[in-house]
C-alpha positions, 0 to 999 in steps of 0.5 A, a space after each residue: 133401394 140403392 143403386 147397383 147394389 151399393 150402399 153409400 155411407 156418406 150420411 153416416 160418415 159426414 155426421 160422424 165427422 160433424 161436416 155439413 152437407 153443403 160445406 162438403 159439397 162445396 169442398 169437393 166441387 159438386 152441387 148440393 142436389 148432386 151430393 144429396 142424390 149420392 148420399 141417398 144412393 139414388 146415383 153413383 158419382 162420376 170417377 172425378 167426384 168419387 176421387 174428390 170425395 175420397 181425397 177430402 175424407 181421406 178414406 178408401 172407396 170400400 169404406 164409403 160405398 159398401 157392396 150389398 150382396 142381396 137386396 130384398 125387393 
């Protein structure tokens, strides 16, 4: 189940760009466990982390976090 109706696409994006999670976490200045929680939609990042992630990927927010209209329980 995703957090607050948003699905994080970071796992797919990082795989497509051939970027290792640990390397990416270091580049954006967050811990690997925090990045893991974000990637697995267990938590939403702070504004600062979101900004750093989007800047590093050169992407828009709706390309990384997709709003889910209805979730099945």
